[in-house]
C-alpha positions as a Python dict, from the first residue, in 0.01 Angstrom:
ca = {
    (1, 'M'): (0, 0, 0),
    (2, 'T'): (-188, 296, -145),
    (3, 'L'): (-475, 488, 1),
    (4, 'F'): (-737, 353, -242),
    (5, 'Q'): (-663, -21, -224),
    (6, 'H'): (-923, -100, 43),
    (7, 'P'): (-1291, -83, -64),
    (8, 'L'): (-1409, 28, 280),
    (9, 'R'): (-1165, 318, 279),
    (10, 'Q'): (-1280, 414, -73),
    (11, 'A'): (-1643, 414, 39),
    (12, 'A'): (-1560, 630, 343),
    (13, 'I'): (-1372, 885, 133),
    (14, 'A'): (-1655, 895, -125),
    (15, 'G'): (-1912, 937, 155),
    (16, 'V'): (-1722, 1227, 313),
    (17, 'A'): (-1686, 1391, -30),
    (18, 'M'): (-2059, 1358, -102),
    (19, 'L'): (-2155, 1485, 244),
    (20, 'T'): (-1928, 1788, 209),
    (21, 'T'): (-2070, 1863, -136),
    (22, 'A'): (-2428, 1828, -12),
    (23, 'L'): (-2369, 2058, 287),
    (24, 'T'): (-2195, 2320, 74),
    (25, 'F'): (-2468, 2311, -189),
    (26, 'G'): (-2739, 2321, 78),
    (27, 'A'): (-2588, 2628, 241),
    (28, 'A'): (-2566, 2802, -96),
    (29, 'V'): (-2931, 2749, -189),
    (30, 'T'): (-3092, 2786, 155),
    (31, 'P'): (-3313, 3095, 153),
    (32, 'A'): (-3209, 3381, 379),
    (33, 'P'): (-3444, 3503, 654),
    (34, 'A'): (-3729, 3723, 536),
    (35, 'Q'): (-3578, 4040, 679),
    (36, 'A'): (-3248, 3976, 502),
    (37, 'Q'): (-3425, 3912, 172),
    (38, 'S'): (-3592, 4248, 190),
    (39, 'S'): (-3338, 4524, 161),
    (40, 'A'): (-3584, 4772, 313),
    (41, 'Y'): (-3437, 4935, 621),
    (42, 'Y'): (-3690, 5219, 631),
    (43, 'R'): (-4069, 5193, 592),
    (44, 'A'): (-4298, 5491, 578),
    (45, 'T'): (-4666, 5551, 523),
    (46, 'L'): (-4768, 5874, 354),
    (47, 'E'): (-5093, 6063, 414),
    (48, 'Q'): (-5152, 6115, 41),
    (49, 'P'): (-5080, 5860, -233),
    (50, 'V'): (-4804, 5932, -485),
    (51, 'E'): (-4713, 5795, -827),
    (52, 'K'): (-4452, 5519, -818),
    (53, 'R'): (-4115, 5690, -803),
    (54, 'T'): (-3760, 5621, -685),
    (55, 'E'): (-3544, 5882, -511),
    (56, 'V'): (-3204, 5879, -345),
    (57, 'I'): (-3240, 6043, -4),
    (58, 'R'): (-2932, 6098, 212),
    (59, 'G'): (-2757, 5802, 49),
    (60, 'G'): (-3049, 5558, 74),
    (61, 'T'): (-3265, 5454, -219),
    (62, 'F'): (-3638, 5499, -160),
    (63, 'I'): (-3921, 5359, -367),
    (64, 'C'): (-4265, 5507, -306),
    (65, 'S'): (-4589, 5392, -460),
    (66, 'G'): (-4935, 5483, -336),
    (67, 'T'): (-4900, 5559, 34),
    (68, 'V'): (-4611, 5320, 104),
    (69, 'C'): (-4239, 5399, 87),
    (70, 'V'): (-3949, 5161, 151),
    (71, 'G'): (-3583, 5245, 152),
    (72, 'T'): (-3233, 5112, 203),
    (73, 'K'): (-3016, 5234, 490),
    (74, 'A'): (-2905, 5595, 451),
    (75, 'R'): (-2609, 5788, 591),
    (76, 'S'): (-2816, 6005, 827),
    (77, 'R'): (-3018, 5965, 1143),
    (78, 'P'): (-3374, 5837, 1088),
    (79, 'V'): (-3527, 6174, 1187),
    (80, 'H'): (-3335, 6351, 910),
    (81, 'V'): (-3427, 6082, 659),
    (82, 'C'): (-3794, 6117, 758),
    (83, 'E'): (-3780, 6496, 717),
    (84, 'R'): (-3625, 6466, 372),
    (85, 'L'): (-3872, 6195, 272),
    (86, 'G'): (-4155, 6427, 373),
    (87, 'R'): (-4014, 6707, 158),
    (88, 'E'): (-3982, 6477, -142),
    (89, 'F'): (-4307, 6279, -119),
    (90, 'G'): (-4547, 6462, 117),
    (91, 'T'): (-4660, 6435, 477),
    (92, 'V'): (-4542, 6120, 653),
    (93, 'A'): (-4807, 5944, 863),
    (94, 'S'): (-4574, 5681, 1014),
    (95, 'F'): (-4204, 5601, 986),
    (96, 'S'): (-3999, 5301, 1101),
    (97, 'Y'): (-3636, 5204, 1067),
    (98, 'D'): (-3478, 4864, 1123),
    (99, 'G'): (-3806, 4739, 1274),
    (100, 'S'): (-3838, 5028, 1526),
    (101, 'E'): (-4103, 5300, 1504),
    (102, 'L'): (-3995, 5662, 1513),
    (103, 'D'): (-4111, 5806, 1846),
    (104, 'A'): (-4402, 6051, 1852),
    (105, 'E'): (-4185, 6359, 1915),
    (106, 'A'): (-3951, 6278, 1625),
    (107, 'L'): (-4244, 6199, 1397),
    (108, 'A'): (-4404, 6531, 1488),
    (109, 'A'): (-4079, 6710, 1400),
    (110, 'C'): (-4066, 6519, 1074),
    (111, 'R'): (-4423, 6618, 989),
    (112, 'T'): (-4363, 6990, 1054),
    (113, 'E'): (-4076, 6990, 805),
    (114, 'A'): (-4296, 6864, 520),
}
C-alpha cells in the first residue's frame, strides 16, 4: 500500500502543503514595524535650514534637508556624532538616537563644538 492510495490522506497532505506555503509567503510579504522600515537611527533638527545633502559622519550616513537630518547608526557615541553633525551642517537644535533624546548637558556640548 502506498502513501497516496487513500483520498483522505491525499487531502491532508495537500492541506498541510498549502498551509505551509501560505504561512511562508505571508511571513515574507508581511510589512516590518515602522521603526524597522526606517533605517534612521539618529534624528536631528538644525537651527538653520540647509540644502539637501548626504554626508558620511563617523561611519553613519546622514541625509539633511531643510532643518531635518536623519542618519544610520555610526561607530561613535551619540555625543561625538552630534558634534560632527554640527560641524558639517550647522548648529543642532535637538538630537535623538534610537528613540532617546540627547540630554541637555550633552546637547550643550554638541552646540559649543559647532
